[in-house]
C-alpha positions in Angstrom: 170.0 -100.8 132.7 167.8 -101.0 130.0 164.8 -98.7 128.7 162.5 -99.7 125.9 159.7 -97.4 124.8 156.3 -98.6 123.3 153.3 -97.2 122.2 154.1 -95.2 119.2 152.4 -94.8 116.1 150.0 -92.7 113.5 147.4 -90.6 114.6 145.3 -87.6 113.7 145.6 -84.3 114.8 143.6 -83.8 118.2 143.8 -87.5 118.9 145.7 -89.0 121.8 148.5 -92.0 122.5 150.2 -93.1 125.5 153.8 -94.1 125.5 155.2 -96.6 127.7 159.0 -97.1 129.1 160.0 -100.2 130.4 163.0 -99.9 132.7 165.0 -102.9 134.2 168.1 -102.7 136.1 167.8 -100.3 138.5 164.7 -98.3 139.8 165.9 -94.7 140.3 163.6 -93.5 142.7 165.0 -90.1 143.4 166.9 -89.6 140.0 165.7 -88.2 136.7 163.4 -90.2 134.3 162.5 -88.0 131.1 161.1 -88.1 127.8 162.7 -86.3 124.9 161.6 -86.2 121.4 163.9 -85.5 118.1 161.8 -84.5 114.9 163.3 -85.5 111.5 165.9 -82.6 110.8 165.8 -80.8 113.9 167.2 -80.8 117.3 166.2 -83.2 120.4 164.2 -81.6 122.8 163.3 -82.4 126.7 159.5 -82.4 127.0 158.7 -84.1 130.2 160.5 -85.2 133.5 159.7 -86.9 136.5 161.2 -87.6 140.2 159.3 -91.1 140.9 159.6 -91.7 144.6 157.1 -88.4 144.8 156.0 -88.0 141.3 156.9 -84.6 141.1 156.7 -83.7 137.3 157.8 -81.0 134.9 157.1 -80.1 131.4 158.5 -77.9 128.7 156.2 -75.2 127.4 155.5 -76.9 124.1 153.6 -79.7 125.9 152.3 -78.7 129.1 148.9 -79.0 129.5 148.5 -81.8 126.7 150.8 -84.3 128.1 151.1 -86.1 131.3 154.2 -87.7 132.4 153.3 -90.8 135.2 155.1 -93.6 137.0 154.3 -97.1 138.1 156.8 -97.8 140.5 155.3 -101.2 141.2 155.9 -102.3 137.3 159.1 -99.8 136.9 157.2 -98.3 134.1 156.8 -94.6 133.1 154.1 -93.5 130.8 153.7 -90.3 128.6 150.0 -89.6 128.1 149.6 -87.4 124.8 146.4 -85.5 124.3 145.6 -82.9 121.6 148.4 -84.2 119.7 149.5 -81.9 116.9 151.3 -82.4 113.4 154.4 -80.7 114.9 154.4 -83.5 117.5 155.6 -85.7 115.1 159.1 -86.9 116.1 161.4 -90.3 117.5 160.3 -90.0 121.3 162.9 -91.3 123.8 162.7 -92.7 127.4 166.0 -91.5 129.3 167.3 -92.0 132.9 169.9 -90.3 134.9 171.4 -91.0 137.9 171.5 -87.5 138.9 168.9 -85.9 141.3 165.8 -85.1 139.6 165.1 -82.0 141.3 168.6 -80.4 140.0 168.1 -82.0 136.3 164.5 -82.1 135.4 164.1 -78.4 135.2 167.3 -78.0 133.0 165.9 -80.8 131.1 162.3 -79.1 130.2 164.0 -75.7 129.7 166.1 -77.4 126.9 169.2 -77.0 128.6 170.5 -80.7 129.1 170.3 -83.3 126.6 172.9 -86.0 128.0 171.5 -88.7 130.2 172.9 -91.9 131.7 170.6 -94.2 130.0 168.2 -93.7 126.9 166.2 -96.3 124.7 165.9 -96.7 121.2 162.8 -94.7 120.6 159.3 -94.7 119.1 158.2 -93.0 116.4 155.0 -90.9 116.8 153.6 -89.5 113.7 150.8 -86.8 113.6 148.7 -85.8 110.4 147.0 -82.8 109.8 
């Protein structure tokens, strides 16, 4: 299994970016696919999670209403649309997958109670300037 993120970059506050996660090796239909981020010098945060076969989503309070996680099951891709970006969104963003059930894992991930995942990509850097 491989996860490869893309789409990071630099943007001004208030702008938007769309991150992509290309998944190979498995489809993870009922499992959890999540986005995490790690600001430099700070702890990793689980910010969004999806159960791909029904499209159910979860978000942390820090991004709810601004970020949207979606899936293209035919292409085995997961996306994170990030709108109204803030300087505090600056971080390395990671796509991760776990073989466990999304209904069990995703609430814990987005409440900051679970960081360990079975698979994780190398990350893509997002920088938001004031």
